[in-house]
Structure formats: C-alpha cells, structure tokens
C-alpha positions as CSV (number, residue, x, y, z in Angstrom):
1,X,-8.1,-31.8,-13.5
2,X,-4.5,-32.7,-14.1
3,X,-3.1,-32.7,-17.4
4,X,-3.5,-35.4,-20.2
5,X,-0.4,-37.4,-20.9
6,X,1.7,-36.5,-24.0
7,X,0.1,-38.4,-26.9
8,X,-3.2,-38.6,-25.0
9,X,-2.5,-41.8,-23.0
10,X,-0.3,-43.0,-20.3
11,X,1.9,-45.9,-21.3
12,X,2.4,-48.8,-19.1
13,X,4.8,-51.4,-20.5
14,X,4.6,-53.9,-17.5
15,X,3.3,-57.4,-18.4
16,X,0.6,-59.3,-16.5
17,X,1.7,-62.2,-14.2
18,X,1.1,-64.8,-17.0
19,X,2.9,-63.2,-19.5
20,X,5.7,-62.8,-16.9
21,X,6.0,-66.4,-16.5
22,X,6.1,-67.1,-20.3
23,X,8.6,-64.2,-20.6
24,X,11.0,-65.6,-17.9
25,X,11.0,-69.0,-19.7
26,X,11.6,-67.5,-23.1
27,X,14.4,-65.2,-21.8
28,X,16.5,-68.4,-20.6
29,X,17.6,-68.8,-24.3
30,X,18.6,-64.9,-24.7
31,X,21.8,-63.1,-24.1
32,X,21.9,-61.0,-21.2
33,X,22.8,-57.3,-20.9
34,X,23.3,-55.6,-17.6
35,X,21.8,-52.1,-18.0
36,X,24.0,-49.1,-17.0
37,X,22.7,-46.5,-14.6
38,X,21.5,-44.1,-17.4
39,X,19.8,-47.3,-19.2
40,X,18.1,-48.3,-16.0
41,X,16.7,-44.9,-15.4
42,X,15.4,-44.6,-19.2
43,X,14.0,-48.2,-18.9
44,X,11.9,-47.2,-15.7
45,X,10.3,-44.0,-17.3
46,X,9.6,-46.0,-20.5
47,X,7.9,-48.8,-18.4
48,X,5.8,-46.5,-16.2
49,X,4.6,-43.9,-18.9
50,X,7.0,-41.3,-17.8
51,X,8.2,-41.2,-21.5
52,X,4.8,-41.4,-22.9
53,X,4.0,-41.7,-25.8
54,X,7.3,-43.9,-26.3
55,X,6.7,-47.6,-26.0
56,X,10.3,-48.7,-26.5
57,X,13.8,-47.2,-27.1
58,X,13.8,-45.2,-30.4
59,X,14.3,-46.8,-33.7
60,X,16.3,-45.2,-36.2
61,X,13.6,-43.3,-37.9
62,X,12.4,-41.8,-34.6
63,X,16.0,-41.3,-33.5
64,X,17.0,-39.4,-36.7
65,X,13.7,-37.2,-36.5
66,X,14.3,-36.4,-32.6
67,X,17.7,-35.3,-33.6
68,X,17.0,-33.1,-36.5
69,X,13.6,-31.9,-35.7
70,X,12.9,-32.3,-32.0
71,X,10.0,-34.7,-33.2
72,X,9.0,-38.4,-33.6
73,X,8.6,-39.6,-37.1
74,X,4.7,-39.4,-36.2
75,X,5.0,-35.7,-35.5
76,X,5.0,-35.6,-31.6
77,X,7.3,-33.4,-29.8
78,X,10.3,-35.3,-28.5
79,X,13.6,-33.2,-28.2
80,X,16.0,-35.7,-26.6
81,X,16.7,-39.4,-28.1
82,X,16.1,-42.1,-25.6
83,X,18.2,-45.0,-27.2
84,X,19.7,-48.3,-25.9
85,X,23.2,-48.6,-26.7
86,X,25.0,-51.9,-26.9
87,X,28.3,-53.3,-27.6
88,X,28.8,-55.3,-31.1
89,X,29.0,-58.7,-29.7
90,X,26.0,-58.3,-27.5
91,X,24.1,-57.2,-30.7
92,X,25.2,-59.9,-32.6
93,X,24.0,-62.6,-30.0
94,X,20.6,-60.8,-29.8
95,X,20.2,-60.8,-33.5
96,X,20.9,-64.4,-33.6
97,X,18.4,-65.1,-30.7
98,X,15.9,-62.7,-31.6
99,X,16.2,-60.5,-28.4
100,X,18.0,-59.5,-25.2
101,X,17.1,-60.2,-21.7
102,X,17.7,-56.7,-19.6
103,X,19.0,-56.7,-16.1
104,X,19.1,-54.0,-13.5
105,X,21.6,-54.7,-10.6
106,X,21.4,-58.6,-11.3
107,X,17.4,-58.5,-11.4
108,X,15.7,-59.5,-14.8
109,X,13.6,-56.5,-15.7
110,X,12.6,-56.5,-19.2
111,X,13.0,-58.4,-22.7
112,X,13.8,-56.4,-25.8
113,X,12.6,-58.3,-29.0
114,X,15.2,-57.2,-31.5
115,X,13.9,-55.5,-34.6
116,X,16.4,-52.8,-35.6
117,X,20.1,-52.2,-35.0
118,X,22.4,-49.5,-36.4
119,X,25.6,-47.6,-35.8
120,X,24.6,-44.0,-35.0
121,X,27.0,-40.9,-35.9
122,X,27.4,-40.0,-32.2
123,X,29.3,-36.8,-33.1
124,X,26.5,-35.6,-35.2
125,X,23.9,-36.4,-32.3
126,X,25.9,-34.4,-29.9
127,X,26.1,-31.5,-32.4
128,X,22.3,-31.9,-33.1
129,X,21.0,-32.4,-29.6
130,X,23.6,-30.9,-27.1
131,X,24.7,-28.2,-29.5
132,X,28.4,-29.0,-29.2
133,X,31.0,-31.7,-29.5
134,X,33.3,-30.2,-26.7
135,X,33.9,-33.1,-24.3
136,X,33.7,-30.4,-21.3
137,X,30.1,-31.1,-21.7
138,X,29.3,-34.1,-19.7
139,X,26.6,-35.2,-22.3
140,X,29.2,-35.2,-24.9
141,X,31.7,-37.0,-22.9
142,X,29.3,-39.8,-22.3
143,X,28.2,-39.9,-26.1
144,X,31.6,-40.1,-27.5
145,X,33.6,-41.9,-25.0
146,X,31.4,-44.1,-22.6
147,X,28.6,-45.3,-25.0
148,X,28.4,-48.4,-27.0
149,X,28.6,-48.1,-30.8
150,X,25.3,-49.8,-31.6
151,X,21.8,-48.6,-31.0
152,X,18.9,-51.2,-31.0
153,X,15.0,-51.1,-30.8
154,X,12.1,-53.4,-30.8
155,X,9.1,-54.3,-28.8
156,X,9.8,-53.8,-25.1
157,X,8.1,-56.1,-22.3
158,X,8.7,-55.2,-18.7
159,X,8.7,-57.9,-16.1
160,X,9.4,-55.4,-13.1
161,X,10.8,-52.0,-12.5
162,X,14.3,-51.6,-11.7
163,X,14.8,-52.1,-7.9
164,X,15.1,-49.0,-5.4
165,X,15.9,-49.8,-1.8
166,X,15.7,-46.2,-0.5
167,X,13.2,-43.5,0.0
168,X,10.4,-45.5,-1.1
169,X,7.6,-43.3,0.4
170,X,8.6,-40.6,-2.3
171,X,8.9,-42.8,-5.1
172,X,5.8,-42.6,-7.5
173,X,5.0,-43.8,-10.9
174,X,3.2,-41.2,-13.1
175,X,0.0,-43.2,-12.5
176,X,0.5,-43.2,-8.8
177,X,1.3,-39.6,-8.7
178,X,-1.8,-38.7,-10.8
179,X,-3.9,-40.7,-8.2
180,X,-2.4,-38.9,-5.3
181,X,-3.2,-35.6,-6.9
182,X,-6.8,-36.5,-7.7
183,X,-7.3,-38.0,-4.2
184,X,-6.1,-34.4,-2.8
185,X,-8.5,-32.7,-5.2
186,X,-5.6,-30.8,-7.0
187,X,-6.5,-29.4,-10.3
188,X,-3.7,-27.0,-10.5
189,X,-0.2,-28.4,-10.1
190,X,3.2,-26.3,-10.6
191,X,6.3,-28.7,-10.9
192,X,9.8,-27.7,-9.9
193,X,12.7,-29.4,-11.3
194,X,16.1,-29.4,-9.4
195,X,19.1,-31.5,-9.1
196,X,20.7,-29.6,-6.2
197,X,19.8,-28.9,-2.6
198,X,17.1,-26.3,-2.4
199,X,18.5,-23.1,-0.6
200,X,16.5,-19.9,0.0
201,X,16.1,-18.6,-3.5
202,X,14.7,-22.0,-4.8
203,X,12.2,-21.9,-1.8
204,X,11.2,-18.2,-2.6
205,X,10.7,-19.0,-6.3
206,X,8.7,-22.1,-5.6
207,X,6.4,-20.3,-3.0
208,X,5.8,-17.3,-5.4
209,X,5.0,-19.7,-8.4
210,X,2.4,-21.5,-6.4
211,X,0.9,-18.5,-5.0
212,X,0.9,-16.5,-8.1
213,X,-1.0,-19.6,-9.9
214,X,-3.2,-20.5,-6.9
215,X,-1.8,-23.8,-7.6
216,X,-0.3,-26.7,-5.5
217,X,3.3,-27.5,-5.7
218,X,5.0,-30.8,-6.9
219,X,8.8,-30.8,-5.8
220,X,10.0,-33.3,-8.5
221,X,13.9,-33.5,-8.2
222,X,16.1,-35.7,-10.3
223,X,17.5,-38.7,-8.5
224,X,19.0,-40.5,-11.5
225,X,21.9,-39.4,-13.5
226,X,22.9,-35.6,-13.0
227,X,26.0,-33.6,-13.7
228,X,29.2,-35.2,-12.2
229,X,30.2,-33.6,-9.1
230,X,26.5,-32.9,-8.0
231,X,25.6,-33.6,-4.4
232,X,24.8,-37.1,-3.7
233,X,21.0,-37.8,-4.1
234,X,20.7,-39.3,-0.8
235,X,21.9,-36.2,0.8
236,X,19.8,-34.1,-1.2
237,X,16.5,-36.0,-0.4
238,X,17.2,-35.5,3.1
239,X,17.4,-31.8,2.6
240,X,14.3,-31.8,0.6
241,X,12.3,-33.5,3.4
242,X,13.7,-31.3,6.0
243,X,12.1,-28.2,3.9
244,X,8.7,-29.7,3.6
245,X,7.4,-28.3,6.8
246,X,8.4,-24.8,5.8
247,X,5.4,-24.8,3.1
248,X,1.9,-24.3,3.7
249,X,0.3,-27.5,4.9
250,X,-1.3,-29.7,2.2
251,X,0.0,-27.7,-0.5
252,X,3.1,-29.6,-1.6
253,X,4.2,-33.1,-2.7
254,X,7.7,-34.5,-2.9
255,X,8.1,-37.2,-5.4
256,X,11.7,-38.4,-6.7
257,X,12.0,-38.8,-10.5
258,X,14.5,-41.5,-11.7
259,X,15.6,-39.4,-14.8
260,X,19.0,-39.6,-16.5
261,X,19.7,-36.0,-17.3
262,X,21.6,-35.3,-20.5
263,X,22.4,-31.6,-19.6
264,X,20.9,-30.5,-23.0
265,X,20.0,-27.1,-21.9
266,X,17.1,-25.8,-23.8
267,X,16.1,-29.1,-25.5
268,X,16.3,-30.8,-22.0
269,X,14.0,-28.1,-20.7
270,X,11.4,-29.0,-23.1
271,X,11.9,-32.8,-22.4
272,X,11.5,-32.1,-18.7
273,X,8.1,-30.2,-19.3
274,X,6.9,-33.3,-21.3
275,X,7.9,-35.6,-18.5
276,X,6.2,-33.4,-15.9
277,X,3.0,-33.4,-18.1
278,X,2.9,-37.3,-18.0
279,X,3.3,-37.1,-14.2
280,X,0.1,-34.9,-14.0
281,X,1.6,-31.3,-13.9
282,X,-0.5,-28.5,-15.3
283,X,2.3,-25.9,-15.1
284,X,6.2,-26.1,-15.1
285,X,8.8,-23.8,-13.5
286,X,11.8,-23.1,-16.0
287,X,14.6,-21.1,-14.4
288,X,17.7,-19.5,-15.5
289,X,20.0,-21.8,-17.5
290,X,17.9,-24.9,-17.2
291,X,19.7,-28.0,-17.3
292,X,23.0,-26.3,-18.4
293,X,26.4,-28.0,-17.5
294,X,28.2,-24.8,-17.1
295,X,31.2,-23.7,-19.2
296,X,32.9,-25.0,-22.1
297,X,36.6,-25.8,-22.5
298,X,37.0,-22.0,-23.5
299,X,35.3,-20.8,-20.2
300,X,32.1,-19.7,-22.1
301,X,28.6,-20.9,-21.1
302,X,27.4,-23.7,-23.1
303,X,23.6,-22.1,-23.5
304,X,22.4,-18.7,-23.0
305,X,21.0,-18.2,-19.5
306,X,17.1,-17.7,-20.7
307,X,17.3,-19.9,-24.0
308,X,15.5,-22.9,-22.2
309,X,12.6,-20.6,-21.2
310,X,12.3,-19.2,-24.9
311,X,12.2,-22.7,-26.4
312,X,9.7,-24.3,-23.9
313,X,7.7,-21.1,-24.3
314,X,7.6,-21.5,-28.0
315,X,6.1,-25.0,-27.7
316,X,3.7,-24.5,-24.6
317,X,0.5,-24.3,-26.5
318,X,1.2,-27.5,-28.5
319,X,2.6,-29.1,-25.5
320,X,-0.5,-28.2,-23.3
321,X,1.4,-27.2,-20.1
322,X,1.8,-23.8,-18.5
323,X,5.3,-22.5,-18.5
324,X,6.3,-20.6,-15.4
325,X,9.5,-18.5,-16.5
326,X,11.5,-17.3,-13.7
327,X,14.4,-14.8,-13.6
328,X,17.2,-15.4,-11.1
329,X,16.4,-14.7,-7.5
330,X,18.8,-12.5,-5.5
331,X,19.0,-11.6,-1.9
332,X,18.8,-7.9,-1.3
333,X,20.5,-6.8,1.9
334,X,18.3,-3.8,2.3
335,X,15.1,-5.8,2.0
336,X,16.3,-8.8,3.9
337,X,14.6,-11.0,1.3
338,X,14.9,-12.3,-2.2
339,X,13.5,-10.6,-5.5
340,X,14.0,-11.3,-9.2
341,X,17.3,-10.0,-10.2
342,X,15.4,-7.6,-12.8
343,X,13.6,-5.8,-9.8
344,X,16.8,-4.8,-7.9
345,X,16.9,-1.0,-7.6
346,X,20.0,1.2,-8.1
347,X,22.0,1.4,-4.8
348,X,20.7,-1.8,-3.3
349,X,23.0,-4.4,-2.4
350,X,22.9,-8.2,-3.4
351,X,24.5,-10.8,-1.7
352,X,25.4,-14.0,-3.4
353,X,27.1,-17.5,-2.9
354,X,28.3,-19.3,-6.0
355,X,28.4,-22.9,-6.4
356,X,32.1,-23.0,-6.1
357,X,32.0,-21.0,-2.9
358,X,29.2,-23.2,-1.5
359,X,31.4,-26.4,-2.1
360,X,34.4,-24.6,-0.8
361,X,32.4,-23.9,2.7
362,X,31.2,-27.4,2.9
363,X,34.5,-28.8,2.2
364,X,36.1,-26.7,5.0
365,X,33.4,-27.1,7.4
366,X,32.3,-23.5,7.3
367,X,28.8,-22.3,8.0
368,X,26.4,-21.4,5.3
369,X,24.5,-18.1,6.1
370,X,21.1,-18.2,7.1
371,X,20.0,-15.7,4.4
372,X,21.5,-18.3,2.0
373,X,20.1,-21.7,3.0
374,X,17.3,-22.5,5.7
375,X,18.5,-24.0,8.8
376,X,16.7,-27.2,8.3
377,X,19.0,-27.6,5.1
378,X,22.1,-26.5,6.5
379,X,21.7,-29.0,9.3
380,X,21.5,-31.8,6.8
381,X,24.3,-30.2,4.7
382,X,26.6,-30.3,7.8
383,X,26.0,-34.0,8.4
384,X,26.7,-34.9,4.8
385,X,29.9,-32.9,4.7
386,X,31.9,-33.5,7.8
387,X,35.2,-31.9,8.5
388,X,38.2,-33.2,6.4
389,X,39.7,-35.2,9.3
390,X,36.6,-37.5,9.0
391,X,36.8,-38.1,5.2
392,X,38.2,-40.6,3.1
393,X,42.0,-41.1,2.3
394,X,43.6,-43.3,-0.4
395,X,47.2,-43.7,-1.0
396,X,48.5,-45.2,-4.0
397,X,52.2,-46.7,-3.9
398,X,53.7,-47.5,-7.3
399,X,55.6,-50.5,-8.6
400,X,58.5,-48.1,-9.0
401,X,59.2,-48.6,-5.3
402,X,61.0,-52.1,-5.4
403,X,60.2,-55.0,-2.9
404,X,60.4,-55.1,-0.2
405,X,60.5,-51.4,0.3
406,X,57.2,-50.9,-1.2
407,X,55.3,-53.2,1.3
408,X,57.3,-51.8,4.1
409,X,56.5,-48.3,3.0
410,X,52.6,-49.5,2.9
411,X,53.0,-51.0,6.4
412,X,54.6,-47.7,7.7
413,X,51.9,-45.5,6.1
414,X,49.1,-47.6,7.6
415,X,50.7,-47.7,11.0
416,X,51.2,-43.9,11.3
417,X,47.6,-43.1,9.9
418,X,46.4,-45.6,12.6
419,X,48.4,-43.7,15.3
420,X,46.7,-40.5,14.2
421,X,43.3,-42.0,14.8
422,X,42.5,-43.1,11.3
423,X,40.8,-46.4,10.5
424,X,43.0,-48.0,7.7
425,X,42.5,-50.9,5.3
426,X,45.7,-52.2,3.6
427,X,45.1,-53.8,0.4
428,X,47.0,-56.8,-0.8
429,X,49.0,-55.9,-4.0
430,X,47.9,-59.2,-5.7
431,X,44.2,-58.2,-5.5
432,X,44.2,-57.2,-9.1
433,X,46.2,-60.3,-10.2
434,X,44.7,-62.5,-12.8
435,X,41.7,-64.4,-11.4
436,X,41.3,-62.0,-8.5
437,X,38.8,-59.0,-8.3
438,X,38.4,-56.9,-11.2
439,X,39.3,-53.2,-11.3
440,X,36.0,-51.8,-11.2
441,X,35.1,-53.8,-8.1
442,X,38.2,-52.8,-6.2
443,X,37.4,-49.1,-7.2
444,X,33.9,-49.5,-5.9
445,X,35.4,-51.2,-2.6
446,X,37.8,-48.3,-1.9
447,X,35.3,-45.8,-2.9
448,X,32.9,-47.4,-0.2
449,X,35.6,-47.2,2.4
450,X,36.4,-43.7,1.6
451,X,32.7,-42.8,1.7
452,X,32.5,-43.9,5.2
453,X,35.7,-41.9,6.2
454,X,38.1,-44.7,6.3
455,X,41.8,-44.6,5.0
456,X,43.1,-47.1,2.1
457,X,46.6,-47.9,1.5
458,X,47.2,-49.5,-2.0
459,X,50.7,-50.9,-2.9
460,X,52.0,-52.0,-6.3
461,X,49.7,-54.0,-8.9
462,X,46.7,-52.4,-7.3
463,X,47.7,-49.0,-8.4
464,X,47.8,-49.7,-12.3
465,X,44.2,-50.7,-12.1
466,X,43.4,-47.6,-10.0
467,X,45.2,-44.7,-11.8
468,X,42.2,-44.2,-14.2
469,X,39.9,-43.8,-11.3
470,X,41.7,-41.5,-9.0
471,X,39.9,-38.5,-10.1
472,X,36.6,-40.4,-9.2
473,X,37.8,-41.6,-5.9
474,X,38.8,-38.0,-5.0
475,X,35.1,-37.2,-4.8
476,X,35.2,-39.4,-1.6
477,X,38.3,-37.5,-0.1
478,X,41.9,-37.2,-0.5
479,X,43.9,-39.4,-3.0
480,X,47.8,-39.4,-2.5
481,X,49.5,-40.8,-5.5
482,X,53.2,-41.4,-4.5
483,X,55.7,-41.4,-7.3
484,X,59.5,-41.5,-8.0
485,X,61.3,-38.3,-8.8
486,X,61.6,-38.5,-12.7
487,X,58.9,-40.6,-13.2
488,X,56.0,-40.0,-15.7
489,X,53.1,-38.4,-13.8
490,X,49.8,-40.1,-13.7
491,X,47.7,-37.8,-12.0
492,X,47.3,-33.7,-11.9
493,X,47.5,-31.8,-8.7
494,X,43.9,-30.3,-9.2
495,X,40.9,-30.1,-6.9
496,X,37.9,-32.2,-8.2
497,X,34.4,-30.8,-8.5
498,X,33.7,-31.5,-4.8
499,X,36.9,-29.7,-3.5
500,X,38.5,-33.0,-2.7
501,X,41.9,-33.5,-4.5
502,X,44.1,-35.9,-6.2
503,X,47.8,-35.0,-5.1
504,X,51.1,-36.0,-6.7
505,X,53.8,-36.6,-4.1
506,X,57.4,-37.5,-5.4
507,X,59.9,-39.0,-3.3
508,X,63.7,-39.7,-4.0
509,X,65.0,-42.9,-5.6
510,X,66.0,-45.2,-2.9
511,X,63.9,-43.4,-0.2
512,X,63.6,-45.4,3.0
513,X,60.3,-46.8,3.9
514,X,60.0,-44.5,7.0
515,X,60.9,-41.5,4.9
516,X,58.0,-42.3,2.3
517,X,55.8,-42.8,5.4
518,X,56.7,-39.3,6.9
519,X,56.2,-37.6,3.6
520,X,52.9,-39.0,2.8
521,X,51.5,-38.8,6.5
522,X,52.7,-35.0,6.7
523,X,50.8,-34.3,3.5
524,X,47.7,-35.9,4.7
525,X,48.0,-33.8,8.1
526,X,48.7,-30.5,6.4
527,X,45.6,-31.1,4.0
528,X,43.6,-31.4,7.1
529,X,42.8,-35.0,6.6
530,X,44.1,-35.9,10.2
531,X,43.2,-34.2,13.3
532,X,46.0,-31.8,14.6
533,X,48.9,-33.5,16.5
534,X,48.5,-33.5,20.2
535,X,51.7,-32.7,22.3
536,X,53.3,-35.9,23.7
537,X,52.7,-34.4,27.4
538,X,48.8,-33.8,26.6
539,X,48.5,-37.1,25.0
540,X,49.8,-38.8,28.0
541,X,47.4,-37.1,30.2
542,X,44.6,-38.1,27.9
543,X,45.4,-41.7,27.6
544,X,46.2,-42.0,31.3
545,X,49.9,-43.2,30.7
546,X,51.9,-44.1,33.8
547,X,53.8,-41.3,35.2
548,X,51.9,-38.7,33.4
549,X,51.1,-35.6,35.7
550,X,47.7,-35.7,37.2
551,X,45.5,-33.2,39.0
552,X,43.8,-34.8,41.9
553,X,41.9,-31.8,42.9
C-alpha cells in the first residue's frame, strides 16, 4: 500500500465546473496578477495536493512558524515556506476588490480571496530557512533581490492547472500517480529526486536502492525552478527517457515534478520527502549534499555533505516515510564498477568527473567516457550540446560609436558573419524606443534566436536595455560586448555556468566600421563560434566557381 498523504488526506483545490463559471464571472472585477515561474510551480502543487496539507499560500502565523520551527502553526512538519509575494500596488488593488485573479502564461488559473497581507523580514527568512544571507546562494538572491515586498494569503480556488505543452505523458498529479502505482500493484515505492541528467553513479544508486528494499522505483526529477546554470529540463527529460529501458521491465516509473526548488539543503530534503510521500512513495533516497547550491562567496560549501540525511532521518518516524541514505558513489578502476565511497579499499584507484569538467567537455564537444555516463544519455547530451560553431552569438554595439559608423559597423559584422556561414538577425536600434517592445521581450527574442544557433547583432539603444541581461544571454552562447577604449565597462570577461561567455572587446576611438567588424568577427572565430576559415582555392572548388581547378577523373 502506498503511503498516506501528509496530514492524512490528499488536498485538491480545483473547483467543479459550476463553481468555475461563477468564479470566472466574479473574477472580472478583480485585479490580475501574472504568476512568476516559481509561483506557477507552487500553485500547481498546492492545487493537486503535492503540498498537502496546505490549502493555500501560508498566512503569517504559518509562515513565521515554518521559518522558526519547521512546522505549521497547527503542528505539522513544514520546513520551507510557500508564499505568494506581490508588489504593493497589486496588494492595494486586491485589498480594495477583496481578491486577485492569478494567471499563468496568460491563462486564468485561480482566484485568491485576500484575507491577510504583511511585509515579511526576508533577510531573517533567508537566515532561518537557507541558513545564510550570502547572495551567492540562489535562494537568497531570489528572496532579497527578485521577490516582491508583500506576502498575501486567503482562500484559494483553482480554475485549472497551469498549462504544460511538453512531455504530457510523463506528467502526473499526486492522485494520478497513486492510481498508477495501485494499478501496477506496487506497495513499496522508493523515490529518487534529481535536477541533473542521470549518469552511471545515479543509475547504480537507484538500482541498489530498489534491489535492497525489494521496491519499485519512482524517478521523480524536478522540472520546475532549479539552480541557475542547470541543464535545460527538456534535455534532461530526454536523457531520463533514454535511460528507462536499462532498468528491469515493469519496475520503474518516470514522472516529472513541477517543483520550484529553493536550494535549501537539509530543510529542502525534508520538504522533498513530504512531497514524495504525498505522491505515494513509501521510501525516499537522500544523497550527498541533497539540494545544496554549492559554495558560498568564500568558497566554502553552504551545507555539510550529509546534513540533509541527518535531518530527514531525525524526522522519518514522524513523517512516515522510509529514508534511504546513500553515500557518494565512485567508480573504482580495478573493479570496473561503482561502489559507495566508504567501501573503496587502500590502493584502489577512483575515477571522477566533476560538474565543471562535465560542462567543459560538453561545451567543447568532447566525449563523456562510458564509465561515467551510459551511451543512451551521452547521445542525448551530444544532441543538446552541439559544437560552438553551431551555438548562438550576440554582438552588442554601443551608442559610443557615433552615427553612421555604428550602423555601418553592425552591417559589416552581419555581412562577415553571414559570409562565414552564420544565420544573422540584425536588430533595429529603435527597437527599445518608447512605445516599442519592452526590454524583457527583446531579451527573450534574442535568447530564442541564440537557442536555435543564430547570431544577433544589436546596435545602439538596444544595448542599453540588454546590458543587465548579457550574462543570462551567455547561457545560450557567446556574447560580445563592444566598447570604446576608455569607456566604463559594463560586463566582466568571465565564463557563465554553462561555459559560454560574455566578452568585453575594446576598439579605438574613431575606429572605421571595417576595423570594428574585423575585430569582432576575428574574436568570434578564435572563440570557435565560427567554422575554421576555408582557403580561397578550396572554397572555389567547393562552391564550383568559374575557373576553379577541377579533377575530371
């Protein structure tokens, strides 16, 4: 029998059709809030019972209790606050109207009837929940610099779930997943949490856990918000699917979890266990540095490597789910296989590939060895990480280059890149002018062009709106920020988490457009984002130019 939901009953906040029609009518007088990605994830798990026993976003009493004691005000374990943050003007409008209509990607999904609004101490929340106020922690960065100042709560009625257009066959609500498990006759289910592609070590760990428990396996990867720089979820899901046939037939289920991770380490591991219990798991694997974000500003790990295992184990009996602690798995050359790190014998040689080395190999098109990753996963990663010459490029030209040289330089760069085989989009410098497209839409447009391997040249006014987003764009490929010698820098010459880069290139004052074009295109080529130059004679043969030497034999 699968486990009982946390709190004893599975919550479902979706309204019946009749009430949905009433709500749609009532919502016409309410202010509208477009949910952020994190808020969409939270709403979906509230609506379907993934966050049982919660029936809405936390009110102030539950919020303060969760921060201070990892419990709701009614006593149930709840280590991570689930809150709805809004800007002050939206809170004022919602207070006057009595509620707020929540939208997800333009679709009306829920109504929150406002009963409480307060300004939290977000720095204190970060210290309590994340254990730090260091903004190198992505959760702290989000709390202190990207969240809105007001939290709100009240009865929540859900019209429909936020829409998902991909991988529908492997998306399940907790109720659907429980029905699937019951239909298979599964009464022991061990769940595995991951936000990364699964390599040999993960595969071995999950096989051992299921075998030792005589249990079936739930692969339950997070496809909501994860750590910045993580592999795109679409790529990861293809990797998971490719791996399924390597498990014993009928013993594994893949289901995607729309969770917004806070990277809260031990507290988050406990939260993950609650969520997996609500989805029907009887056991939960807790690995090394579970939900840890890496190192702080001083280069020290935010959390001890096995602190998460200790905290979840401490509450396992009360929670009612079996905890499966695993030490880090390492590959032993002499055994040609993986063992827990504690089982390595003196004189044995361990092989490892760090996350940084993995990203470097992917960025440079190098192979991942078979001992590290299954060939099925390696093939998907090769598709997802093409050579640099097939990845995106963005060139930012500043206003400091005066008219008409700036536009001429943009035209030269676009022409040279096209000559080198690139597909180029040349943006108008008036694109961000008043009344034109807002900067976040332009960033999205450029990001999509780069995602598909295109090059974008952005002159003039476009650059002012994009300087803040250059590092984000660098996740799609190479960003070249052209500046004038002596000008204040906008970017740092540093690699991003995905081994792409933002590069600052300085050109002399008064540089001719052709010189600017040569400098930029030469940098793009030396960074390996263009195919190697083909000698003129060979190019003539390739292109069949008149007068080119021929071999008629």
